[in-house]
C-alpha positions as CSV (number, residue, x, y, z in Angstrom):
1,M,-43.2,2.2,40.1
2,I,-41.9,5.0,42.3
3,N,-38.5,6.4,41.4
4,M,-36.5,7.2,44.6
5,I,-34.1,10.2,44.4
6,K,-31.3,8.0,45.6
7,D,-31.8,5.8,42.5
8,I,-31.1,8.7,40.1
9,L,-28.3,10.5,42.0
10,H,-24.9,10.3,40.6
11,E,-22.0,9.1,42.7
12,K,-19.1,11.5,43.4
13,A,-16.7,9.1,41.7
14,E,-18.7,9.6,38.5
15,E,-17.7,13.3,38.4
16,T,-16.9,14.6,35.0
17,Q,-14.3,17.3,34.2
18,E,-16.9,20.0,34.6
19,K,-17.5,19.5,38.3
20,H,-21.0,18.5,39.1
21,V,-20.7,17.7,42.8
22,P,-22.1,20.7,44.8
23,H,-19.5,22.5,47.0
24,I,-20.9,23.7,50.4
25,A,-19.1,26.4,52.3
26,I,-20.3,27.9,55.6
27,D,-19.2,31.0,57.4
28,G,-21.2,31.6,60.6
29,T,-24.8,31.4,59.3
30,K,-24.0,32.2,55.7
31,V,-24.0,29.2,53.4
32,T,-22.7,29.3,49.8
33,V,-23.4,26.4,47.4
34,S,-21.5,26.3,44.1
35,C,-21.5,23.7,41.4
36,G,-17.8,22.8,41.3
37,K,-15.0,23.9,43.5
38,D,-11.7,24.0,41.5
39,I,-13.5,24.0,38.1
40,M,-16.8,25.8,37.9
41,H,-19.6,24.1,36.0
42,P,-20.2,25.7,32.5
43,S,-23.1,28.0,32.2
44,T,-24.2,28.1,28.5
45,K,-27.5,27.9,26.7
46,D,-26.8,24.2,25.9
47,H,-25.2,23.0,29.2
48,F,-26.3,24.6,32.5
49,I,-27.4,24.1,36.1
50,G,-31.2,24.3,36.1
51,W,-31.6,24.5,39.9
52,M,-29.8,24.3,43.2
53,K,-31.4,23.4,46.6
54,L,-30.1,23.5,50.1
55,Y,-31.5,21.4,52.9
56,T,-30.7,21.1,56.6
57,V,-30.9,18.0,58.8
58,D,-31.5,18.9,62.4
59,N,-30.5,17.0,65.5
60,N,-33.8,15.1,65.5
61,G,-33.2,13.8,62.0
62,R,-35.8,16.1,60.3
63,T,-34.9,17.3,56.8
64,L,-36.0,20.9,55.9
65,E,-35.6,22.8,52.7
66,V,-33.8,26.1,53.2
67,G,-34.3,27.4,49.7
68,S,-33.5,27.1,46.1
69,S,-32.0,29.0,43.2
70,E,-32.4,28.8,39.4
71,P,-29.4,30.4,37.8
72,T,-30.2,31.7,34.3
73,A,-28.3,29.8,31.7
74,S,-25.4,31.8,30.1
75,L,-26.1,34.8,32.4
76,A,-25.3,33.5,35.9
77,Q,-22.7,31.3,37.5
78,P,-24.0,28.3,39.4
79,V,-23.6,29.8,42.9
80,A,-26.3,30.4,45.5
81,C,-26.1,32.0,48.9
82,F,-28.4,31.4,51.8
83,T,-28.4,32.9,55.3
84,L,-29.6,30.6,58.1
85,T,-31.3,32.0,61.2
86,S,-29.1,29.7,63.4
87,V,-26.9,26.7,63.1
88,D,-27.5,25.6,66.8
89,N,-29.8,22.6,66.0
90,I,-28.4,21.7,62.6
91,K,-26.4,18.5,62.2
92,K,-25.9,18.5,58.5
93,L,-26.3,20.6,55.3
94,M,-27.2,18.9,52.0
95,A,-27.0,20.5,48.6
96,V,-28.7,19.1,45.5
97,I,-28.2,20.4,42.0
98,Y,-29.7,19.5,38.6
99,C,-27.6,19.7,35.4
100,N,-29.7,19.7,32.2
101,I,-27.3,17.1,30.6
102,H,-25.8,15.1,33.5
103,G,-28.8,14.9,35.9
104,I,-29.0,15.3,39.7
105,W,-26.0,15.5,42.0
106,E,-25.7,15.9,45.8
107,N,-23.3,16.5,48.5
108,E,-23.4,16.8,52.3
109,L,-21.5,18.8,55.0
110,E,-21.5,17.6,58.6
111,L,-21.5,20.4,61.1
């Protein structure tokens, strides 16, 4: 049996008080992904974001990974910055994060 990522993703409506849905902000070609917007996700040795990934979807529908970040538990806030070479052919940005307790969460931003 193959587990599809869509089968293990949490819905935005399931969001707990510690915000798990990734927030995507773009300014020109600089993209910032954070785990939580109004309330930042905790970063402790027992409850932390293990990794954050950013993907682009181009105008042809191809999905490409831009990069990833692995914030160190209890030392780093769950925020990652990426600089794109261009946004001309990008239709959408997708961020995916992994919480060691609450699993995988994703969000998208149409450009």
